[in-house]
C-alpha positions as CSV (number, residue, x, y, z in Angstrom):
1,M,-3.5,19.3,3.4
2,N,-0.2,18.9,5.1
3,G,0.4,15.1,4.9
4,A,1.7,12.1,3.0
5,L,1.0,10.1,-0.2
6,L,0.1,6.5,0.3
7,F,-0.2,4.0,-2.5
8,S,-2.5,1.0,-1.8
9,Y,-2.7,-2.2,-3.8
10,G,-4.6,-4.1,-1.1
11,T,-6.9,-3.9,1.7
12,L,-6.5,-0.2,2.5
13,Q,-8.5,0.4,-0.6
14,Y,-11.6,-1.1,1.1
15,K,-14.0,1.4,2.6
16,D,-14.6,-0.7,5.7
17,V,-10.8,-1.0,6.4
18,Q,-10.4,2.7,5.8
19,V,-13.2,3.6,8.2
20,A,-11.9,1.2,10.8
21,T,-8.3,2.5,10.4
22,F,-8.7,6.2,9.8
23,G,-12.3,6.9,10.9
24,R,-13.2,8.1,7.3
25,E,-13.5,7.0,3.8
26,L,-10.4,8.1,1.9
27,P,-10.7,9.8,-1.6
28,G,-8.1,8.6,-3.9
29,R,-7.1,8.2,-7.6
30,K,-6.1,5.3,-9.6
31,D,-2.3,4.9,-10.2
32,S,0.0,2.0,-10.7
33,L,3.5,0.9,-9.6
34,P,5.7,0.1,-12.8
35,G,8.3,-2.7,-12.7
36,Y,6.7,-4.7,-9.9
37,V,4.3,-7.6,-9.6
38,R,1.6,-8.3,-7.0
39,T,2.1,-11.5,-5.2
40,I,-0.1,-13.4,-2.7
41,T,1.2,-15.6,0.1
42,E,-0.7,-17.5,2.8
43,S,0.3,-17.7,6.4
44,A,-1.8,-19.5,9.1
45,G,-4.7,-19.3,6.7
46,V,-4.6,-15.7,6.1
47,L,-3.8,-14.3,2.6
48,Y,-1.3,-11.4,2.2
49,Y,-0.9,-9.4,-0.9
50,N,2.6,-8.0,-1.6
51,V,4.6,-6.2,-4.3
52,A,7.9,-7.5,-5.5
53,P,10.3,-6.0,-8.2
54,S,9.9,-7.6,-11.5
55,S,12.5,-8.5,-14.2
56,D,10.0,-7.2,-16.7
57,P,9.8,-3.4,-16.7
58,E,6.5,-3.6,-18.4
59,D,5.0,-5.4,-15.4
60,T,2.8,-3.1,-13.2
61,V,0.6,-3.2,-10.0
62,S,-2.6,-1.3,-10.1
63,G,-3.9,0.4,-7.0
64,T,-5.1,3.7,-5.5
65,L,-3.2,6.8,-4.5
66,F,-4.3,8.5,-1.2
67,E,-3.3,11.9,0.3
68,I,-3.5,11.3,4.1
69,T,-2.5,13.2,7.2
70,E,0.7,12.4,9.2
71,K,-1.7,11.1,12.0
72,E,-3.3,8.7,9.4
73,L,0.1,7.6,8.0
74,A,0.9,6.6,11.7
75,A,-2.4,4.7,11.9
76,A,-1.6,2.9,8.5
77,D,1.8,2.0,10.0
78,R,0.2,0.4,13.0
79,Y,-2.3,-1.5,10.7
80,E,0.3,-2.8,8.4
81,K,3.2,-3.6,11.0
82,D,0.7,-5.9,12.6
83,R,0.5,-7.8,9.4
84,G,4.3,-7.9,8.9
85,Y,4.6,-5.0,6.5
86,S,7.1,-2.2,6.3
87,R,6.8,1.2,4.5
88,V,9.1,2.2,1.5
89,L,9.1,5.1,-0.9
90,L,8.6,4.2,-4.5
91,T,7.8,6.1,-7.7
92,L,4.4,5.6,-9.4
93,R,3.5,5.6,-13.1
94,S,2.3,9.0,-12.6
95,G,5.8,10.2,-11.4
96,T,4.5,10.7,-7.9
97,L,6.7,9.5,-5.0
98,A,4.5,7.6,-2.6
99,W,4.7,5.4,0.5
100,V,4.1,1.7,-0.3
101,Y,3.7,-1.2,2.1
102,Q,5.9,-4.3,1.3
103,R,5.6,-7.5,3.4
104,M,8.9,-8.5,4.7
105,A,9.9,-12.1,5.1
106,L,9.0,-13.4,8.5
107,A,11.4,-15.5,10.5
C-alpha cells in the first residue's frame, strides 16, 4: 500500500469512528509513544484526549499504528481538524516514524 503511517491513542481506534471516517475498519498493530503522557481536557462538555511531552522518559502513551492511504490521511485530517488537532511526525517505541494528532490550545 502506498500511503502513510498513523498512530492513534484516541477515537480513531474505534471501529464506528473508522467506518464513518474511512468507510472501512482499519487493521492495525499495538505500539506506543515514549516520552509522552496522555491528557484529557474538557471543552463545552466534550472530552478531548491529547498527548504532551513528559519530563519522565519512562512515560509512554499506548495506542494503535495504522497504515492508511493518502486519501484516508486527508479524511483523518478533516476529522481531527474539526476537533482542534494538528498532525505531527513522531517516533514510536518500535522506531517507526508516524503521524500523530496533537490538540493545540484554542484561543
